[in-house]
C-alpha positions as CSV (number, residue, x, y, z in Angstrom):
1,M,82.6,-123.4,-53.4
2,T,84.0,-122.8,-49.8
3,K,87.1,-121.2,-48.7
4,V,88.5,-123.0,-45.7
5,N,91.0,-120.4,-43.3
6,I,94.1,-122.5,-43.0
7,D,95.9,-121.0,-39.6
8,E,99.7,-120.7,-41.1
9,F,101.4,-121.5,-38.1
10,T,99.2,-124.8,-36.8
11,L,98.6,-125.4,-40.4
12,L,94.8,-126.4,-39.3
13,C,91.2,-125.5,-40.1
14,E,89.6,-123.2,-37.7
15,K,87.4,-126.1,-36.5
16,C,90.3,-128.3,-36.2
17,T,92.1,-125.2,-34.1
18,M,88.7,-125.2,-32.0
19,M,89.1,-128.9,-31.6
20,K,92.4,-128.9,-30.2
21,E,92.2,-125.9,-28.0
22,N,88.9,-128.0,-26.6
23,Q,91.4,-131.0,-26.3
24,E,93.9,-129.2,-24.4
25,R,91.8,-127.6,-22.1
26,Y,88.9,-130.2,-21.1
27,G,90.1,-133.2,-22.0
28,T,87.7,-133.8,-24.8
29,S,87.4,-132.6,-28.7
30,R,83.4,-133.3,-28.5
31,A,80.8,-130.6,-27.3
32,I,80.3,-129.7,-23.4
33,K,76.4,-130.2,-23.1
34,Q,73.9,-129.9,-20.1
35,C,71.2,-132.8,-19.4
36,K,68.2,-131.6,-19.6
37,V,67.3,-134.1,-16.3
38,C,69.9,-133.8,-13.7
39,K,71.3,-130.3,-15.4
40,I,75.3,-131.4,-15.6
41,H,77.9,-130.2,-17.9
42,T,79.2,-133.3,-19.7
43,D,80.7,-134.2,-23.4
44,Y,79.4,-138.1,-22.6
45,Y,75.5,-137.4,-23.7
46,E,72.9,-138.7,-26.0
47,S,70.8,-137.1,-28.1
48,R,66.6,-137.9,-27.8
49,A,64.3,-137.5,-30.8
50,G,62.8,-134.3,-29.8
51,G,66.2,-133.2,-29.2
52,D,66.7,-132.9,-25.8
53,I,70.1,-134.0,-24.2
54,V,70.3,-136.6,-21.6
55,C,73.5,-137.8,-19.9
56,G,72.3,-141.8,-19.6
57,S,70.0,-144.3,-19.4
58,L,68.6,-142.7,-16.3
59,C,67.7,-139.2,-17.0
60,N,66.7,-140.9,-20.5
61,D,64.0,-142.9,-18.8
62,T,63.2,-140.0,-16.7
63,L,62.2,-138.1,-19.5
64,T,60.2,-141.1,-21.3
65,T,58.1,-141.5,-18.1
66,I,57.3,-137.5,-18.1
67,N,56.4,-138.0,-21.9
68,K,54.2,-140.7,-21.3
69,I,52.5,-139.4,-18.9
70,Y,51.7,-136.1,-20.4
71,S,50.8,-138.1,-23.6
72,D,48.0,-140.5,-21.2
73,K,44.4,-139.3,-21.9
74,R,43.8,-139.7,-18.4
75,Y,46.1,-137.0,-17.0
76,N,44.9,-133.2,-17.0
77,Q,45.6,-130.0,-14.6
78,K,42.0,-131.0,-12.9
79,V,42.3,-134.4,-11.8
80,S,43.2,-135.2,-7.6
81,E,47.0,-135.7,-7.0
82,N,46.3,-139.3,-5.7
83,F,44.7,-140.1,-9.2
84,I,47.9,-138.2,-10.7
85,E,50.6,-140.2,-8.4
86,E,48.6,-143.4,-9.7
87,I,49.5,-142.6,-13.4
88,I,53.0,-142.1,-12.4
89,Q,53.7,-145.4,-10.5
90,H,51.6,-147.1,-13.4
91,K,53.8,-145.2,-15.7
92,C,57.2,-145.7,-13.9
93,Q,56.9,-149.3,-13.5
94,N,56.0,-150.0,-17.2
95,V,59.3,-148.1,-18.1
96,A,61.4,-150.0,-15.0
97,R,60.2,-153.1,-16.7
98,K,61.0,-152.2,-20.0
99,R,64.7,-151.3,-19.2
100,F,64.4,-154.6,-16.6
101,E,63.5,-156.7,-19.2
102,Q,66.3,-155.2,-22.0
103,Y,69.1,-155.3,-19.5
104,D,67.9,-158.9,-18.9
105,N,68.3,-159.5,-22.7
106,D,71.1,-157.7,-23.4
107,V,73.2,-159.7,-20.4
108,Y,72.4,-162.7,-22.1
109,E,73.4,-161.8,-25.4
110,S,76.4,-160.4,-25.1
111,D,78.0,-163.2,-23.0
112,P,76.6,-166.2,-24.6
113,E,79.7,-168.4,-22.5
114,D,78.7,-166.9,-19.1
115,N,77.7,-170.0,-16.8
116,Y,76.3,-167.6,-14.0
């Protein structure tokens, strides 16, 4: 059995007291974390499967591209810079195309009554 310490003045547990203080100080009760890509500190973030924190879809796509480059069998430290650039362009185009297709499908699914 876990013992919960209740503050006599606020009648809140330690966790709730911390959340209330964060709300008053920072305007949010969520934890403030740093994005792995752009390094900004934010309370609006997503966690990737590997545990990395990203602040939005652009940073998420960036990490996806980097992971695809490193997992590509053609990539290693001994290849020429031109070949690395080709791999990067290919992977970026694939990620961008998938994002565009996903966005395109989301637009149609989210507003079927739209007659644009």
